[in-house]
N, C-alpha and C positions, 0 to 999 in steps of 0.2 A: 623337812629335816636336812640339815647341812651334811654334805658328803665330807669324807676325810680330806680329800684334796682341797675342798673349799675352805675348811678350817685351817689347813696348813697354809694356804695362800693368804688368808686373813692374818694369821699369826706372822707370816713373813713380812707382810705389808706393814703391820704395826711395829715389828722389830726394826724394819728399815726406816720407818718414820722416826722412831726413838733415836736411832743412831744419828740420822741426819739432823734432827732437831737439836740433839746434844752437841753435835759438831758445830752447828751454828751458834749455840749458846756459848761454846768455848771461845768463839771469835768475837763476841760482843765486848763492849768496853766495861770492865769491872775493875775494882781496885787491884793493883799489882803490888803485893807486898813481898813477892819472891823477886828480890832485886837481881839475882843471877839470871833468872828467866828473862827479865826485862832487858838486861845487858845483851843477852844472846839474841833477842829479837831485834836489837839495835845493831847487830853485826859485830859486837865486841868480843874479844877473847876473854875468857874467865879462868881464874886459877884458884887453887885451894891450898889449905894446909891439911895434913892428915893427922887426925886425933885417934890414937890407938890405945891410950891409957886414960884411966879416970883421973882427971886433974882439972878441977873447976877453975882455979886461978890461971893456970896455963892456957886453958881453952879460952877463957874470957879475954885474955890479953891478945892472943893470936886472932881472935874473931874480929878485932878492931881493924885489922890490916888486910884482910883477904876478901875475895868475892864470895867464897862459900867454904864451909867446913865439910871435909870428907871424914865422917865418922867410920872407922874401919871395924866392921863386925864380921868380915869374912876371915881375916887372918889376925885376929886378936882375941883376947879374953874379955873384951868389953861386953857388958850385959845391957839390956834395955833400960834397967833402972839407973845405970851409970850415965848413959846418954841422956836420959830424961832429966836427971839432976843438973847436968851441964847445960842443957838447953834452957832450963828454967832459971838458971843463975844469971844469964845475960842474954835474953831472947832477942834483943834488938841491938846487939853490939855491932853488927855490921854484916858478918858473914851469914849467908843463907845456910841453915842446917840441912845436910844431906847425909844419908847413910848407905854405905855399901853393905848389902845383905849377902848371906851365903847362898841364897836361892830366891825363887819367886813365889814361895808359899804364902798362902793367905795370912796366916797368923804373923809371919815376919813383917809383911808389908803393913798389916793392920796395926801392929805395935809401933812400927816406925812412924806412921802418920799420926796415930793417936797421941804420941808424946811430943809432936810438934815439928817433925821433919817435913820439909817442903819438897823433898826430892829423894828418890831411891836410885841406887846404882845396882844393876843386876848383872852378876858375872857369868861368863861362859855360856852365852846365848848362842846355841848352835842352829836353832830352827825357829820357825814361825810359831810353833806351839808354846815355847817358853816365853817368847815375846808377848804373845797374847795373854798368857797367864799373868805376866807382870802388870799389864794394863788392866786386866780384869779386876784386880784387887786394889789398884792404886787410885781409882777414881770413883766418885759417888755416882749413883743412878741419876738420870737414865743412861748415862754413857757407859757405866760399868757396874761393878758389884760391891764396892766398898760398903761395909756396914757402919752405921752410926754408932759411935762409942762415947765413952765418958772420960777420955784422956784430957791432958792439959792443953791440947792444941788450940781449942776454941778460946781459952783464957789468954793465950798468947797472941793469936792472930785476929781476934775480934768477934763480936756477937753474930756477925753475918758470915762466919767461917764456913758453915755448911753450904751457903749459896755462892761463895767466892772461891772455895778451895780448888775446884776443878781447873779454874783459870790460872791457878798459882802452883799447881803440881808440876814437877819436872821428872820424867821417867827417862833414865839413861840406861842403855844396855851395852854390854861389853862383848865384842867379838874377839875370841882368844884361840880359835882353832881353825884349821883349814876347812872343816865342815861349815863353821860359821861364816867363813869368807865366801864359800860357794853359795850360801843362802843369804848373803848380805842384803840384796835388794828386797827380798821378801820380808826379811826381818825389819828393815828400815821402813817399809811401806805400811806396817801395822799402825792403824790409827791410834793415837795416844802415846806412841813412842816419840820422844822429842829429840833425843841425842843418841848417836851411835859412836862409841869410842873403841879404839884398839886396845886390848890388854897386851901391851907390847912384849913384856917378858914371857907371859904364857904363850903368846903366839909363836915366839921364838922356840919355846920349850916343846910345844905340841907339834910344830912343823919340822923341828930339827934344823932350821936355818938361822944362822946368826943375823942380828938386826942389820948388819952391813951387807948381807947377801942380797944380790939383785932379785932373787926369788922371793925373799921376805918383803922387800920394798914393793914388788909387784902385787903382793897380797894386800899391803896397805893401800896402794893406789886403787885396787879394785873396790875395796870397802869404801874408800873415800868417794869414788865415782858413783857407786851404787847408792850411797847415802844421800849425796846431793841430788841425784836423779829422782830419788823418792821425796825430795823436798824437806829433808831433815838436816840436822846439824851434825857435823863430823868433829871428832876430837881424838885425843890419844892420852893414854894413862901416863906416858913418859913425857914430862914437860920439856925435855931436851929438844923435842920436835916443834916447839912453839915458834922458833925462829931459825932461819938458815937452812930450811928444808924445802924441797919443791912444793910440798903441800901446806907449808906453814900459813900462808895467807888465807887459806880457806878452812883451816882447822881452828876451832873456837873454844873447845872445852878440854881442860887439862887437869890431871891430878897433880897437885903441888905446883911449883913455879913461883915467879916473883910476886911479892905483895904489891898492894896499890900505892904504897908510900915509901918503899925501900926498906921497910922493917924486915929483920930476919929472926927466925926462932933461935933461941940460945943454943950455941954449939953447932949450928948449921952453917956450913960454908958454901955448899952448892945447892941452891934452892930448887934447881931443876932435877936433882937426882931423885930416883924412886925411893920410897921408904925403905929402911933397913930390912933385909931379907927378901926383897923383891928384885934384886939385881939378877940379870940373866946368868 
């Protein structure tokens, strides 16, 4: 009869094998239809447009010109059915669909991926537990715990979607508080986290330091250094940092910013400005 310690040891060995095998699986050569992930792997900077309202025509036009679409579901009234319809209208227009969710709950991440998003942005990640929660629901087994569903994703990304999705998923976490800054290395080190970005305006709000303050800049540098030390990609929500800043050359992922071909959304003069309402 096996002792409890033997059973625990066997379970731990199987779990470790599953994680190792899945990590190796993620590194194998499989179709890359997440073009923004491919660009990041090539060391390129990527930029988005922010979609905060239901507008199929406007979305499909903007998607032709950017690396990815930032569907805003933390600070907007967009619903999953709205985003679902926009993705379905022009799934291969150009921009990779990603959704900023309000949290890392299973049902939010499940809905986002089932409707065809290839990336999620998780805000206000203060500790390793929230980072792990995001990964837990973002990937299929054996790497994580995403459940198989019947959304439109497979009809968009191909019949082998279940087998290729883990290689095409992009998990982005936002550090927006001094607590998150303190835990940045542990957060970035979580397997399955791809990108760590600064939530610039909230970091200023939570810390009480203006973005021009040396103490604020020191926090950005700490997160930058910790993220790169963990082997992950660093970015910032405010695209004004994509050039002319000491960290610009190693920052790769930005909310908003210049399009790939010089196109600008109607009525927008400053493409690097944060969305309305997110100014410090």
